[in-house]
N, C-alpha and C positions, 0 to 999 in steps of 0.2 A: 528267358530273362532272369536276372537275380531280382527277386521281389521281396520287399519288406512289408509284411502284413501287420497293419496296426490293429491290435486285438484289444478291444475295450473290456472284454469279459462278458459281452452280450452275444446273443444268437446270431445277429447279422454279421458281425465281424468274423465270427468263427466260421460261418458258412462261406463267407467271401474268401477267407484264407484257404478253406478246403477246395473251393473251385479253382483257385490259383494253383494249388498243388495238382489238381486234376488236369489243368491245362499244360502241365509239363514244366512249369517254372521252378526255379530253385528258390524255395520260400523260407524265410526266417520270420518268426513271430516276435512282436515287441509290444509291451504294455507300457503306457505312459503313466508314471507316478506324478500326479499333479498336486498332491497335497503332502505335507510333511507331518500331518497329524496321524502318526502311525497306528493309533487305535481306532481310526475312523472305520465304521461299518455301515454298510448299506441298509436302509430301512425300506424293505419292499421295493417299490418302483421309484423311490425318491433317491436322488443323487446318483453319482457314478464315480468311476476312477478310484474306488475304495480298495481296502485290503481284500475283501471278498471278491471283488471284480478281478483283481490281479490273480488270485488263486483260480478263479474260473477260467481265465485266459490261459493260464499255464496248463490246466487239465485239458483244455481244447487242443493246445499245441502238442501235448503229449499224445493225444488220441490221433492227431494227424501225422505224427512222427516227424515234426519239424523242430529245429532249434528255437529256443525262446529266451528272451531277455526282458528286463525291466529297465527303462530309461527314466532317470530322474529329471523331469522338466518342471519341478515345483517352483523353483525360483523364477524361471522365465514365465510360467503361468501366473505367478503372483504379480509380477511387474507388468506384463502385457495384457492380462485379462482382468484380474481382480482389481488392481489399482486403477485401471482404465474405467472399470465399472463404477467405482467409487467417485472418481474424478468427474465422469459424465453426469452422474446423478447430482453431484455437488453443484454442477453448472446448470442444473434445471433441465437436463436432457434425459432421454429414455434409451439407454444403450441395449444392444443385443449381444450378450457375452458369448453365445454360441458362434456368432459370426466372427467375433474377435479371435476365438479359439481356433476356428478353421483357418482364418487369415494368418495369424501370427504363430500358432503352435503346430497344428497338424499338417498344414501345407506350406509352412515356411521353415520353422526350426527343424521339424522332423525330416522333411524332404531334403533340406540342406545337408543334414547329418547323414542321411541315407545315401545321397549322391557322393558325399565325401568318402564313404565307406565302400563305394564301388557298386551300390545297388543301382538298378536301372529304373525302378519304379516303386511307388508306395501303393499298396492295395488297402482299401477301406470298405466297410459295410454300408456306405451311403447308397441310397436309392437315387441314382441318376444315370444318364446314358452319355457316353462319348461317341461322337460320330465324326467321320472325316468330312471336311468342307470341300467345296468345289475347287479351292485353291491348294488342297493338300494338307491344310492345317486341321486342327481339332475343334469341334464345337461341343458345348455342354448342353444337353437336352433334358427335359423332364423324364422321370421314370415311367415305365409302363403302368405301374400301380399308382394312380393319382392320389390315393389315400396315404401312401407312404412316401410320395415324392419329396426329395430333400434338395432339389436344385436351388431353391431359394437360399439356403444357408451355405451353398457352395458358390454363390454368385461372386464371391471375392477372389476366386481363382483366376490366375493369369494364364496366358498362352503357354508360357514356359512350364508352369505347374501342371497344366493339363497334359502336356507331353510326357510327364513322368508319373501319371496316376492311372490306377485301374479301379473301376467300379463294377465288380462281377455280378451284383444283384440288380442292376438297373433294368434289365429286360424281364425280370421275374414278375408275373402277373399279380401275385399277392403275398403278403407276409405269412399267411397260413402255409403256403408251399415251402417257404424258407424254414419254418418250424418243423414241418413234416420231413424235410430233407435232413435237418439237424438230428431229428429223432432216428431216422434211418441210418445215419452215420455214427450213432452212439454218442453224440455230444450231449453232455449233461446240462447244457444251457438251453436245450430245445424249448422248454416252457418257461424260461426265466422272463419276468416282466420287463417291459421296456422302461427305460429311465425317463423321468420327466422332472420339471422344475429346474432351477439353476443348480448345477452340480455342487458349487461351493456353498450353497445355502440349502442343505438337504431337508431341513424342517419346513421350508416354504415360507418362513417369516422374513420376507425381504425388508419390510418396514423396520422390524426390530434389529435386524442385522445392520442396516444402514445407520440406525440411530446410534449404535455402539461406536461406529467408525466416523461418522460425520458430526454427531452431536445434534441435539434438538434445541431449537431456539424459537420461542413464541413469535408469531407474526400475524399480519392481517390477511383476511380473505376479502377480495374486492370483487365488485361486479364490473361489467364492461365499461361503465361510465366512470369508474374509479372510486365509487362509494364503498365504505367499509360495511360488509354484511356478516362478518364473523371473524373467527380467529383460528389459528392452527398451532401445533406444537413442533413443527419442523417442515419446511417446504420440501425437503428431500423425500418425504413420505407420500408425495402426490405425483401423479402423472396425468397427462392429457387424456380426457375421456372418463376419468374416475368420478364416481358418485359417492361411494361409501367412505365414511370417515370425515366427511365435511361437517363441521360444527357451525351452522349458520344461524345467527340470532335474528336476522331480518328475512322474512319470507319474500319470495318473488311476487311481484305485483300480479302475475297471472296465476299464481298458485302452483305452478309446475315445478318439478324438481330441477336442480341446477347441477351442472357438471364442470369439472376442471377444464378450462380452456387454455391456460398458460401457467407456467411456473417461472417466477422471477427470483432467482437466488440472490442477486445483488441487493435487492430491496427486501428479500425474505418475504415475498408476498405471493399469494395464489389467486389467480383470476378465474371466476366462475361465470357461467351463463347458461342459456337454454340449450337443450340437446341439438337444436337446429344449427347452432353456431359452431358445432364440431365439424360441420361439412367443410372440406378443404378443396379450394378451386385450383391451387397451384402449389407445387413443392419444388425446392431447389437445393443443390448442394455443390460444394467445391472439392470434396474428397471422393473421387470416383475412379473406378478401374473398369477395364473391358475384359470380358471373359473370352479369350480367343482373339479374333480379329475385331478391331474397332469398327463401329458403324461407318458405312461408305460416305455418309453425308452428315452435315452438322444440323440437319433438320429432318426428322424422320418419324414415322408412325410406329407405335409399339404398344405393348401392354405393360402396365406397372403393377407390381405387387409389393405391399408394404409390411406384410407379416408372413410368417412361415406357412400359415394355413389360410390366408386370406384369398379371396377370389381375385384373379387378375382383372384389371380394368383397362379398356382401350384408352390410349392416351397419345399425346404428341410431345416429342422431346426436342429440345433445342440446345446446342452447344455453343458457348461463347464466353469470352473473357474469363476462362478458367472455371466456369460454372456449367452444370447441367440443370436445365429448367424443364419440368414436366407438367403439362396441363392435361388432366384426365377429362374424358368426355362427360363423365358424371362425377360429381364431387366424391372425394374419398372421405371416410368417416374416422374422426378422432386421430389424426396424424400428429405425432409428437416429434420435435427436433431430437436427433440422436438415433431415431429409427433408421433402418436400412430400406431403401427402395431398390428393388431388382427389376430390370427391364428385360422384356421378352419379345422375341419375334416368333410367334407361334409357340412351339415347344422349346425353342432355342433360347438360352440365356445370353443376352447381349452384354450385360455388365451390371454394375451396382453403384450406388452412391449413398453416403450418409446424409440424411436430411438436415440441413442447416436453417432453412427458412420455409415457412408455410404462409399461405394467404387464405383467409377464411372466405367461404362463399357467401357469408351473411355479413352485411355491413353492421358496424357498431350501433348505429341508430335504428336498425331494422327491428 
């Protein structure tokens, strides 16, 4: 096949590209320029998609003997990922920019361009497994290495996208083996640190970054009864489950710490309460997609995962009136609107939805 290898400049994508070459494919490497800040440099393991990363990707492609290009997707990334992030936070939601990048950039814009150019598939360094279903389609499954599994952030992929995607690292038992392979191949990125944090906020100061773009306006902090118990300098700085940064002038009657339960941007208020009130008995969303084939019924058992590294929880899902409603067997902890819920059947990814509504497991008067 003609394969476009998305090369981030890290060890995973470099080894994935190498394995695609070994498999006999006609491979071309591409690095995505997602920022127009030309002087941007990576700081250790913070950030990604920088000038340094582009140079590392080029060196890896040269070592593999494959053509290499840099594609400028900075404008699309700004509109579809960064602006979406700001808009969601402004609406009191907690978005996942990595999900949006996979959904709208890496497996939408890039794959679309690759197919237009005559490529058969896009190859990435994600840790996930593709398997043929009983009906001949493709299913997305968890990676062999549970610690590196990235199936959660790939839950946005559709059947059409799976048909044109390769994940060469999915069956690898550990990241240590990938690094050892990179070392043996003479790839200079063999010991390069993994990136973390939000790539377009490399210093990790999300609160300060948002304050510059959204603005800070003083507002009230309320308890669950509606009584004012403190103030804040900007609702955008808070998310469900947060404890730090709360300036509460009225102590709780039980003396226990309080946590953010809800962010209300329209009234610029933040609602706090006891940790027990973070328990969530039900979640629902109307923006959903299926990864491969849709579930055979509108009422089915599954596992639900609400964060990239959270434990999956047994649950029951129902489809109806354009919504997906999921009831976990045990309450979920600290769920925020805007988060992504990914549904699994064993190791297989069924699909995902953006959480629009949550129901607390603890009544207001409790």
